[in-house]
C-alpha positions as CSV (number, residue, x, y, z in Angstrom):
1,F,-56.5,90.0,-1.5
2,P,-57.3,92.4,1.4
3,I,-59.3,94.6,-0.9
4,R,-60.7,96.9,1.9
5,E,-57.2,97.5,3.3
6,L,-55.7,98.2,-0.1
7,L,-58.4,100.6,-1.0
8,Q,-57.9,102.5,2.3
9,C,-54.2,102.7,1.5
10,R,-54.9,104.0,-1.9
11,L,-57.3,106.6,-0.6
12,A,-54.7,107.6,2.0
13,G,-52.2,108.5,-0.7
14,V,-50.2,105.3,-0.6
15,D,-49.0,103.9,-3.9
16,V,-50.6,100.5,-4.5
17,T,-49.1,98.5,-7.4
18,E,-50.0,95.1,-8.7
19,L,-47.3,92.4,-8.5
20,L,-46.5,92.3,-12.3
21,S,-46.2,96.0,-12.6
22,F,-44.0,96.2,-9.5
23,L,-41.7,93.4,-10.8
24,E,-41.5,95.1,-14.2
25,R,-40.5,98.4,-12.7
26,E,-37.9,96.9,-10.4
27,T,-36.3,94.4,-12.8
28,G,-36.7,96.0,-16.2
29,R,-38.4,93.0,-17.7
30,V,-41.9,91.4,-17.9
31,R,-42.1,88.3,-15.8
32,I,-43.6,85.6,-18.0
33,D,-44.2,83.3,-15.0
34,V,-46.8,85.7,-13.5
35,L,-48.0,87.3,-16.7
36,N,-51.7,87.4,-17.4
37,P,-52.8,88.0,-21.0
38,S,-55.4,90.6,-19.9
39,W,-52.5,92.7,-18.5
40,M,-51.1,92.9,-22.0
41,I,-54.5,93.7,-23.6
42,F,-55.8,96.2,-21.1
43,G,-52.7,97.6,-19.4
44,H,-50.4,100.4,-20.4
45,G,-48.2,100.0,-23.4
46,F,-48.2,97.4,-26.2
47,R,-49.6,100.0,-28.6
48,R,-48.9,100.7,-32.2
49,D,-48.4,104.4,-32.5
50,P,-48.1,105.8,-36.1
51,L,-46.2,108.8,-34.9
52,R,-43.8,106.6,-33.0
53,L,-43.3,104.4,-36.2
54,F,-42.6,107.6,-38.2
55,S,-40.1,109.0,-35.7
56,A,-38.3,105.6,-35.4
57,R,-38.0,105.2,-39.2
58,T,-36.7,108.8,-39.5
59,M,-34.1,108.2,-36.8
60,D,-33.1,104.9,-38.5
61,L,-32.5,106.6,-41.9
62,L,-30.5,109.5,-40.5
63,A,-28.5,107.3,-38.2
64,S,-27.8,104.7,-40.9
65,L,-26.3,107.3,-43.3
66,A,-24.2,108.8,-40.4
67,V,-22.9,105.4,-39.4
68,L,-22.1,104.4,-42.9
69,A,-20.1,107.6,-43.5
70,V,-18.1,107.1,-40.2
71,S,-17.6,103.4,-40.4
72,L,-16.6,102.8,-44.0
73,P,-12.9,102.9,-43.2
74,F,-13.4,100.3,-40.4
75,M,-15.5,98.1,-42.7
76,L,-12.8,98.2,-45.3
77,L,-10.1,97.2,-42.8
78,T,-12.3,94.4,-41.5
79,L,-12.8,93.1,-45.1
80,I,-9.1,93.1,-45.7
81,A,-8.3,91.4,-42.3
82,I,-10.8,88.6,-43.1
83,K,-9.3,88.1,-46.6
84,I,-5.8,88.0,-45.2
85,E,-6.7,85.3,-42.6
86,D,-8.9,83.1,-44.8
87,G,-7.6,83.8,-48.3
88,W,-8.6,86.3,-50.9
89,R,-11.2,84.0,-52.4
90,A,-13.0,83.5,-49.1
91,P,-16.1,85.6,-48.7
92,A,-15.9,88.4,-46.1
93,L,-19.6,88.9,-45.9
94,Y,-22.4,86.5,-45.5
95,S,-26.2,86.7,-45.5
96,Q,-28.5,84.5,-43.4
97,C,-32.2,84.1,-43.2
98,R,-33.8,85.7,-40.1
99,V,-37.4,86.4,-38.9
100,G,-38.5,90.0,-38.8
101,R,-41.6,92.0,-38.0
102,G,-44.8,90.1,-38.6
103,G,-43.0,86.8,-39.0
104,R,-41.6,87.8,-42.4
105,T,-38.2,86.6,-43.3
106,F,-35.3,88.6,-44.7
107,R,-31.6,88.2,-45.3
108,V,-29.4,89.7,-42.6
109,L,-25.9,90.9,-43.6
110,K,-22.8,90.4,-41.4
111,F,-19.1,90.2,-41.7
112,R,-18.2,86.6,-41.5
113,S,-16.6,85.8,-38.1
114,M,-16.7,81.9,-38.3
115,R,-15.0,79.3,-40.3
116,L,-16.4,78.5,-43.7
117,D,-17.4,75.0,-42.5
118,A,-19.1,76.3,-39.4
119,E,-22.5,74.8,-40.2
120,L,-21.8,71.7,-42.2
121,E,-23.9,69.8,-39.7
122,G,-26.8,72.3,-39.8
123,A,-28.0,75.3,-37.8
124,Q,-26.4,75.6,-34.4
125,W,-26.7,78.0,-31.5
126,A,-23.8,80.4,-31.2
127,Q,-21.9,80.1,-28.0
128,R,-19.9,82.6,-25.9
129,Q,-16.5,80.8,-26.5
130,D,-17.5,79.3,-29.8
131,P,-14.7,77.2,-31.3
132,R,-15.9,78.0,-34.8
133,V,-15.0,81.7,-34.5
134,T,-11.8,82.8,-36.3
135,R,-9.1,85.0,-34.8
136,V,-10.3,88.0,-36.7
137,G,-13.9,87.0,-35.9
138,A,-13.2,87.1,-32.2
139,V,-12.0,90.7,-32.4
140,I,-14.8,92.0,-34.6
141,R,-17.4,90.2,-32.5
142,K,-16.0,91.8,-29.3
143,L,-16.1,95.3,-31.0
144,R,-19.4,94.5,-32.7
145,V,-17.9,95.4,-36.0
146,D,-19.3,92.2,-37.5
147,E,-22.8,93.8,-37.2
148,L,-21.9,97.0,-39.2
149,P,-23.3,95.6,-42.5
150,Q,-26.7,95.3,-40.8
151,V,-26.9,99.1,-41.4
152,I,-27.9,98.1,-45.0
153,N,-30.8,96.1,-43.5
154,V,-31.8,99.2,-41.5
155,L,-31.8,101.3,-44.7
156,R,-33.9,98.7,-46.5
157,G,-36.4,98.7,-43.7
158,H,-35.9,95.1,-42.6
159,M,-34.4,96.1,-39.2
160,S,-34.2,99.1,-36.8
161,F,-31.2,100.2,-34.8
162,V,-33.0,99.1,-31.6
163,G,-35.2,96.1,-31.2
164,P,-35.2,92.4,-30.4
165,R,-32.4,90.3,-31.8
166,P,-33.5,88.6,-35.1
167,E,-33.4,84.8,-34.9
168,R,-33.2,82.1,-37.5
169,P,-36.5,80.5,-38.7
170,E,-35.3,77.1,-37.5
171,F,-34.9,78.4,-33.9
172,V,-38.1,80.5,-34.1
173,A,-40.2,77.5,-35.1
174,H,-39.0,75.6,-32.0
175,L,-39.1,78.5,-29.5
176,A,-42.6,79.6,-30.6
177,Q,-43.8,76.1,-29.5
178,E,-41.9,76.0,-26.2
179,V,-41.7,79.6,-24.9
180,P,-44.9,81.4,-24.1
181,Y,-45.5,84.7,-25.9
182,Y,-42.4,84.2,-28.0
183,V,-44.1,85.3,-31.2
184,Q,-45.0,88.6,-29.6
185,R,-41.4,89.8,-30.1
186,H,-42.1,89.9,-33.8
187,C,-44.6,92.8,-33.5
188,V,-41.7,95.3,-33.9
189,K,-38.7,95.3,-36.2
190,P,-35.7,93.4,-35.0
191,G,-32.7,95.6,-34.0
192,I,-28.9,95.7,-34.3
193,T,-28.9,96.3,-30.6
194,G,-31.6,96.1,-27.9
195,W,-32.7,96.0,-24.3
196,A,-32.2,92.2,-24.0
197,Q,-28.8,92.3,-25.5
198,L,-27.7,94.9,-22.9
199,C,-29.3,93.3,-19.9
200,Y,-28.7,89.6,-20.5
201,P,-25.4,87.8,-21.3
202,Y,-24.8,85.8,-24.4
203,G,-27.1,82.8,-24.3
204,S,-27.5,79.7,-26.4
205,S,-30.4,77.7,-24.8
206,E,-34.1,77.6,-24.5
207,Q,-33.9,79.0,-21.0
208,D,-31.8,81.8,-22.2
209,A,-34.3,82.6,-24.9
210,L,-37.1,82.8,-22.3
211,E,-35.0,85.1,-20.1
212,K,-34.2,87.4,-23.1
213,L,-37.8,87.4,-24.2
214,Q,-38.8,89.0,-20.8
215,Y,-36.5,91.9,-21.6
216,D,-37.8,92.1,-25.2
217,L,-41.4,92.3,-23.9
218,Y,-40.4,95.1,-21.6
219,Y,-38.9,97.0,-24.5
220,I,-42.0,96.4,-26.7
221,K,-44.3,97.6,-23.8
222,N,-42.3,100.7,-23.1
223,N,-41.2,101.5,-26.6
224,S,-40.3,105.2,-27.1
225,L,-37.8,107.4,-28.9
226,L,-36.1,108.3,-25.5
227,F,-35.8,104.6,-24.6
228,D,-34.2,103.9,-28.0
229,L,-31.7,106.7,-27.4
230,A,-30.8,105.4,-23.9
231,I,-30.2,102.0,-25.4
232,L,-27.9,103.4,-28.1
233,V,-25.9,105.3,-25.5
234,Q,-25.5,102.2,-23.3
235,T,-24.5,100.2,-26.4
236,A,-21.8,102.7,-27.2
237,E,-20.5,102.3,-23.6
238,V,-20.4,98.5,-24.1
239,V,-18.4,98.8,-27.3
240,L,-16.1,101.6,-26.3
241,L,-15.7,100.9,-22.6
242,G,-16.4,97.2,-22.3
243,K,-19.4,97.7,-20.0
244,G,-22.6,95.6,-20.1
245,A,-23.6,92.0,-20.8
246,R,-21.8,91.5,-24.1
């Protein structure tokens, strides 16, 4: 690097930025292909702030109670619609094991949007036009109503409203071996929505997981209450106006 010239520029008032910080600022993600571990250790961000944890938990509790109060009629209609399509004995809800903060597992709650025999052959990646999705399931997925029961997970402390998407242990075990820094996404609680969900389209491959991880790392590095609020506003635009990646 032309150290002398760069120093002269800095002393002359010119903004000099390293490559990774420049790419982070311009793209809204942390580029893993040029990431140096020392940048994560000594750079700005990636800190565990007790005050931030307290404010996030407070916001989660208040928002959960508000969402439950507003969404109960929609949840009841969703339950009835699923029962009408698949039969009154068919379960409307399902729980599935996911990996949360610190690598601890928990049972995530969702409205069932797939056929009852969706995973007779084992765990599979969900796809954008997944043939296993029912007619009611397609509607509630588009509106994200299928994720409303996860508010219970937020109340229990397993999840937050904003954070990386929780994945299944089977997928995490594989991706942790193949994708650099993948386990770092488990240093925060998973979320119902998140920066990666807003910025990257629905993906079902190892390459998609790598791309989404770069947005997750950006969120973890720049984690703040204002950032969470901005993500929640953009999520509302996605649901109500059809904007965004999903």
